[in-house]
Wavefront OBJ file of the C-alpha trace (Angstrom):
o trace
v 99.801 85.080 -35.183
v 96.539 83.348 -34.209
v 94.748 80.512 -36.060
v 92.033 82.995 -37.047
v 94.659 85.240 -38.846
v 96.314 82.274 -40.574
v 93.047 81.001 -42.125
v 92.745 83.891 -44.720
v 96.437 83.704 -45.619
v 96.274 79.971 -46.133
v 93.345 80.435 -48.458
v 95.304 83.077 -50.492
v 98.236 80.729 -50.742
v 96.021 77.943 -52.037
v 94.523 80.237 -54.654
v 98.026 81.222 -55.833
v 99.089 77.615 -56.118
v 96.040 76.742 -58.203
v 96.604 79.689 -60.560
v 100.278 78.861 -60.941
v 99.411 75.287 -61.785
v 97.228 76.560 -64.606
v 100.080 78.714 -66.003
v 98.388 82.005 -65.272
v 99.296 85.008 -63.145
v 97.274 86.145 -60.225
v 95.656 89.474 -60.983
v 94.650 92.011 -58.401
v 91.047 91.641 -59.422
v 91.096 88.015 -58.256
v 92.486 88.859 -54.862
v 89.174 89.968 -53.432
v 88.100 86.354 -53.808
v 90.150 85.681 -50.692
v 87.305 86.757 -48.461
v 85.612 83.494 -49.541
v 86.092 82.265 -46.000
v 82.534 83.404 -45.649
v 81.642 80.071 -47.295
v 83.827 78.142 -44.941
v 82.450 80.159 -42.133
v 78.949 79.108 -43.031
v 78.114 78.663 -39.395
v 74.531 78.437 -40.444
v 74.992 74.678 -40.719
v 76.827 74.585 -37.451
v 74.040 76.622 -35.918
v 71.611 73.754 -36.527
v 71.733 72.778 -32.842
v 68.654 74.933 -32.584
v 66.797 71.900 -33.991
v 68.053 69.726 -31.144
v 66.655 72.229 -28.691
v 63.111 71.874 -30.012
v 60.997 72.568 -26.953
v 58.146 70.277 -27.971
v 60.017 67.065 -27.209
v 61.044 67.793 -23.630
v 57.502 69.012 -22.959
v 56.045 65.582 -23.848
v 55.819 64.561 -20.155
v 52.535 66.495 -20.132
v 51.037 63.468 -21.938
v 51.916 61.239 -19.014
v 50.189 63.714 -16.742
v 46.829 63.422 -18.500
v 44.183 62.912 -15.814
v 42.648 59.944 -17.618
v 45.735 57.778 -17.159
v 45.388 57.058 -13.414
v 41.843 55.859 -14.108
v 43.210 52.784 -15.887
v 44.159 51.260 -12.535
v 42.609 47.917 -11.511
v 39.381 47.894 -9.529
v 40.159 46.817 -5.983
v 38.297 44.138 -4.081
v 35.325 45.609 -2.251
v 35.061 48.597 -4.603
v 31.820 49.695 -6.230
v 31.652 49.070 -9.969
v 29.216 48.650 -12.854
v 28.743 45.719 -15.197
v 28.194 47.144 -18.692
v 26.881 45.363 -21.793
v 25.453 46.347 -25.154
v 25.969 46.562 -28.912
v 28.135 48.908 -30.981
v 27.380 49.646 -34.634
v 30.073 50.430 -37.186
v 28.574 53.897 -37.645
v 29.187 54.606 -33.944
v 25.640 54.258 -32.649
v 25.236 52.246 -29.460
v 22.423 50.063 -28.102
v 22.690 49.351 -24.389
v 21.605 46.359 -22.359
v 20.712 46.940 -18.709
v 23.764 47.939 -16.646
v 24.121 46.884 -13.019
v 26.035 48.332 -10.109
v 27.804 45.811 -7.862
v 30.533 45.471 -5.254
v 33.564 43.606 -6.587
v 34.484 40.532 -4.570
v 38.018 40.473 -5.952
v 40.375 42.807 -7.817
v 39.449 43.415 -11.468
v 42.399 44.149 -13.804
v 42.547 47.177 -16.087
v 41.996 46.379 -19.757
v 42.970 48.067 -23.036
v 41.042 48.450 -26.261
v 39.840 50.850 -28.926
v 36.730 51.518 -26.846
v 36.369 52.608 -23.228
v 33.786 53.515 -20.623
v 34.648 56.402 -18.309
v 33.046 57.536 -15.039
v 32.703 61.339 -15.018
v 31.954 63.823 -12.236
v 29.823 66.977 -12.555
v 32.747 68.960 -14.013
v 33.424 66.333 -16.684
v 36.587 65.047 -15.010
v 37.303 61.340 -15.477
v 37.210 59.511 -12.169
v 37.740 56.030 -13.605
v 37.927 54.294 -16.946
v 38.022 50.792 -18.392
v 39.045 49.835 -21.919
v 37.546 47.047 -24.003
v 37.553 45.689 -27.542
v 34.809 44.589 -29.897
v 35.048 42.573 -33.092
v 32.870 42.985 -36.152
v 33.906 39.491 -37.265
v 32.602 36.225 -35.843
v 34.982 33.598 -34.486
v 34.014 31.143 -37.197
v 35.884 29.568 -40.080
v 35.580 31.441 -42.307
v 34.843 34.563 -40.234
v 31.619 36.417 -40.956
v 31.113 40.160 -40.699
v 28.558 41.366 -38.148
v 27.064 44.749 -37.374
v 26.397 45.587 -34.580
v 29.082 43.898 -32.473
v 28.409 42.921 -28.836
v 30.285 43.863 -25.702
v 29.439 42.385 -22.319
v 30.735 42.122 -18.798
v 32.813 45.312 -18.984
v 33.551 46.166 -15.346
v 34.079 49.888 -14.685
v 34.834 51.457 -11.319
v 31.924 53.516 -9.938
v 33.548 56.104 -7.621
v 31.639 58.500 -5.396
v 30.753 61.658 -7.297
v 30.051 59.888 -10.589
v 27.151 61.611 -12.370
v 27.405 59.850 -15.715
v 29.305 57.277 -17.741
v 30.646 57.998 -21.233
v 31.206 55.223 -23.773
v 33.962 56.339 -26.119
v 35.922 55.257 -29.158
v 39.295 56.895 -28.716
v 38.437 60.425 -27.603
v 35.028 60.496 -29.316
v 32.002 60.059 -27.063
v 29.493 57.623 -28.603
v 26.981 57.417 -25.748
v 26.401 58.896 -22.298
v 24.503 57.194 -19.482
v 23.279 59.405 -16.655
v 23.413 58.241 -13.038
v 20.202 58.841 -11.087
v 20.349 60.238 -7.592
v 18.582 57.295 -5.975
v 18.796 53.509 -6.251
v 15.658 51.365 -6.637
v 14.176 49.675 -3.575
v 12.846 46.096 -3.610
v 10.769 44.409 -0.935
v 8.148 41.752 -0.170
v 9.573 38.888 -2.238
v 6.876 36.220 -2.048
v 7.494 32.573 -2.990
v 4.921 29.724 -2.784
v 5.668 27.417 0.136
v 5.851 24.418 -2.215
v 7.756 25.701 -5.250
v 7.368 23.023 -7.910
v 5.573 22.841 -11.197
v 3.934 26.050 -12.371
v 4.026 28.840 -9.803
v 4.281 32.635 -9.530
v 6.878 34.640 -7.617
v 6.007 38.272 -6.831
v 7.748 41.315 -5.284
v 7.385 45.065 -4.832
v 9.717 47.765 -6.176
v 9.876 51.573 -6.000
v 12.185 54.263 -7.391
v 12.288 57.835 -6.046
v 13.471 59.147 -9.420
v 10.555 57.450 -11.202
v 13.022 55.629 -13.448
v 11.870 52.660 -15.488
v 13.026 49.489 -13.741
v 14.018 46.067 -15.012
v 14.323 42.976 -12.828
v 16.475 39.863 -12.598
v 15.331 36.784 -10.679
v 17.928 34.395 -9.200
v 17.652 31.141 -7.279
v 20.026 29.444 -4.841
v 19.153 25.941 -3.617
v 21.543 26.288 -0.660
v 21.139 29.978 0.114
v 24.860 30.469 -0.588
v 26.113 33.220 -2.904
v 28.107 30.811 -5.071
v 24.993 28.774 -5.913
v 22.814 31.563 -7.312
v 21.556 30.888 -10.834
v 19.558 33.246 -13.071
v 15.948 32.177 -13.621
v 14.926 35.248 -15.643
v 16.344 38.667 -16.575
v 15.123 41.888 -18.130
v 11.624 41.594 -16.645
v 9.577 44.786 -16.608
v 6.817 43.572 -14.279
v 7.313 42.617 -10.598
v 6.460 38.952 -11.019
v 7.706 35.721 -12.574
v 5.383 32.900 -13.587
v 7.199 29.774 -14.704
v 7.563 26.005 -14.453
v 9.911 25.357 -11.538
v 9.789 21.557 -11.676
v 13.449 21.254 -12.732
v 14.956 23.473 -10.036
v 17.771 21.887 -8.002
v 16.452 20.755 -4.637
v 17.484 22.285 -1.357
v 16.486 22.678 2.285
v 17.377 26.390 2.534
v 16.546 27.759 -0.905
v 16.313 31.504 -1.612
v 14.993 33.750 -4.376
v 16.826 37.047 -4.967
v 15.332 39.946 -6.937
v 17.617 42.645 -8.383
v 16.132 45.860 -9.788
v 18.114 48.249 -12.020
v 17.317 51.774 -13.206
v 20.033 51.448 -15.859
v 22.939 51.983 -13.441
v 21.886 51.906 -9.797
v 20.573 48.642 -8.393
v 18.575 47.495 -5.404
v 17.827 43.960 -4.286
v 15.835 41.870 -1.848
v 15.870 38.216 -0.841
v 12.972 35.931 0.040
v 12.596 33.910 3.197
v 14.069 30.384 3.094
v 11.958 27.657 1.557
v 12.328 23.994 0.575
v 12.502 22.485 -2.902
v 12.372 18.710 -3.488
v 15.611 17.040 -4.560
v 15.687 15.721 -8.120
v 16.943 12.326 -9.336
v 19.842 12.284 -11.823
v 19.565 11.929 -15.591
v 21.720 9.267 -17.284
v 23.332 9.246 -20.738
v 24.934 6.306 -22.594
v 27.294 7.223 -25.435
v 28.419 3.665 -26.195
v 27.201 1.154 -27.162
v 24.358 2.608 -29.201
v 20.915 1.103 -28.830
v 20.437 -1.852 -31.211
v 24.152 -2.416 -31.881
v 25.320 -5.912 -32.912
v 28.657 -7.521 -32.022
v 30.397 -10.830 -32.644
v 31.025 -13.166 -29.734
v 34.356 -12.318 -28.104
v 34.414 -8.708 -29.337
v 35.655 -6.198 -26.800
v 32.755 -3.780 -26.329
v 33.247 -0.252 -24.992
v 30.679 0.955 -22.464
v 30.774 4.722 -21.983
v 28.307 6.988 -20.168
v 27.726 9.462 -17.347
v 25.061 10.998 -15.166
v 23.930 14.565 -14.608
v 22.220 15.750 -11.455
v 20.486 19.069 -10.770
v 22.121 19.273 -7.348
v 25.534 17.622 -7.929
v 25.907 18.408 -11.654
v 28.000 15.813 -13.561
v 28.284 12.372 -11.979
v 31.434 10.516 -13.007
v 32.930 8.836 -9.950
v 32.982 5.038 -9.675
v 30.810 5.213 -6.577
v 28.135 7.125 -8.503
v 27.865 4.968 -11.645
v 27.201 1.255 -12.064
v 26.771 -0.863 -15.244
v 24.446 -3.893 -15.419
v 23.679 -6.619 -17.920
v 20.118 -7.338 -16.819
v 20.513 -7.910 -13.072
v 24.217 -8.818 -13.326
v 26.593 -6.057 -12.388
v 29.392 -5.518 -14.935
v 31.393 -2.801 -13.173
v 31.562 0.825 -11.981
v 32.558 4.141 -13.490
v 32.099 6.062 -16.709
v 33.907 3.560 -18.973
v 34.176 -0.219 -19.154
v 35.540 -2.684 -21.758
v 33.745 -6.044 -21.792
v 34.387 -9.099 -24.021
v 32.470 -11.744 -22.082
v 28.889 -11.209 -23.250
v 27.320 -14.427 -24.509
v 25.327 -14.868 -27.700
v 21.846 -13.368 -27.660
v 20.185 -10.074 -26.756
v 21.364 -8.114 -23.723
v 19.764 -5.176 -21.899
v 22.591 -2.930 -20.713
v 21.777 -0.448 -17.942
v 23.799 2.425 -16.511
v 22.568 3.519 -13.085
v 23.587 6.818 -11.403
v 23.166 7.690 -7.734
v 23.396 11.272 -6.436
v 24.550 12.575 -3.055
v 20.996 12.404 -1.697
v 20.608 8.725 -2.566
v 18.265 9.319 -5.510
v 18.819 7.086 -8.544
v 18.342 7.425 -12.267
v 19.087 4.970 -15.083
v 19.309 4.503 -18.852
v 19.196 1.257 -20.878
v 20.238 0.144 -24.365
v 19.916 -3.228 -26.113
v 22.793 -4.991 -27.837
v 22.930 -8.339 -29.660
v 25.837 -10.775 -29.624
v 26.027 -13.221 -32.586
l 1 2 3 4 5 6 7 8 9 10 11 12 13 14 15 16 17 18 19 20 21 22 23 24 25 26 27 28 29 30 31 32 33 34 35 36 37 38 39 40 41 42 43 44 45 46 47 48 49 50 51 52 53 54 55 56 57 58 59 60 61 62 63 64 65 66 67 68 69 70 71 72 73 74 75 76 77 78 79 80 81 82 83 84 85 86 87 88 89 90 91 92 93 94 95 96 97 98 99 100 101 102 103 104 105 106 107 108 109 110 111 112 113 114 115 116 117 118 119 120 121 122 123 124 125 126 127 128 129 130 131 132 133 134 135 136 137 138 139 140 141 142 143 144 145 146 147 148 149 150 151 152 153 154 155 156 157 158 159 160 161 162 163 164 165 166 167 168 169 170 171 172 173 174 175 176 177 178 179 180 181 182 183 184 185 186 187 188 189 190 191 192 193 194 195 196 197 198 199 200 201 202 203 204 205 206 207 208 209 210 211 212 213 214 215 216 217 218 219 220 221 222 223 224 225 226 227 228 229 230 231 232 233 234 235 236 237 238 239 240 241 242 243 244 245 246 247 248 249 250 251 252 253 254 255 256 257 258 259 260 261 262 263 264 265 266 267 268 269 270 271 272 273 274 275 276 277 278 279 280 281 282 283 284 285 286 287 288 289 290 291 292 293 294 295 296 297 298 299 300 301 302 303 304 305 306 307 308 309 310 311 312 313 314 315 316 317 318 319 320 321 322 323 324 325 326 327 328 329 330 331 332 333 334 335 336 337 338 339 340 341 342 343 344 345 346 347 348 349 350 351 352 353 354 355 356 357 358 359 360 361 362 363 364 365 366 367
């Protein structure tokens, strides 16, 4: 007899035992209750494995195959990219600053954030993407709410075939920026032979798409890429008139003009020219002018120099302290307790790498 045949008999036996325990007799009408194994055989609960075989979970790998994911890769050195900046309002509207195309000198890592900028081809396929975050609170104590919030320096890869960029929050497109077919062209950058004081720099620019252009003007006193500094940005006319008397001096100075149509950029560089070297400025933090000390007090002397060419001057060989014509010592900081009673003129003198000097004096009184 198999275990399947025993199961109904065992159930009948149990029923008989229960009835006997209650002092009653089993009646034929109760016997049909034996088929109750249908309850025990409620394989409906055992059949629940169908839940474990839900097809939606194994299919999830399709999410990993979304075409936007590979676009989050870093931007490699030497790749074309854009530098994006602007303002985002809480209601989703966007105000853009001028964007610039450039060639990355080093790898740029992929970033994450609630917002992103994607490069799209003509079919709408994402070719590249870069995430970023904005904050509608200032980094102050206490924080203050702001609207709109800025974003700047977002580097996005600019692959071949890109026809527009889409600025998105999640999957919602907030703004699209079209890419023109042609980049601007800049030429004839003209700089006065003696660039100092008030002067005017001019250039020529054209755009085959007739896009509105904006210009940035940069200056390098050495002609090297690392030394370029921005003199003006966002210009709409092909000229810059300014006071150039504080420019760092150099023998091989250059002016670079960059034109942008909103995405594409073109640039041109002037011929080399010479700018006079500037003497350093000097600052004394201690002692303050007019301070009074008792004889024998240890007095702190603290100061530094700043030079347009060399920037901050802080080495002992660049800074010297004097009491009148008497040298007290070198460097940014001294401690002196030997000043005699009376008034003293304290001077800090700075010398830059071109031998030009600058100085600052304060008066102190010893009683």
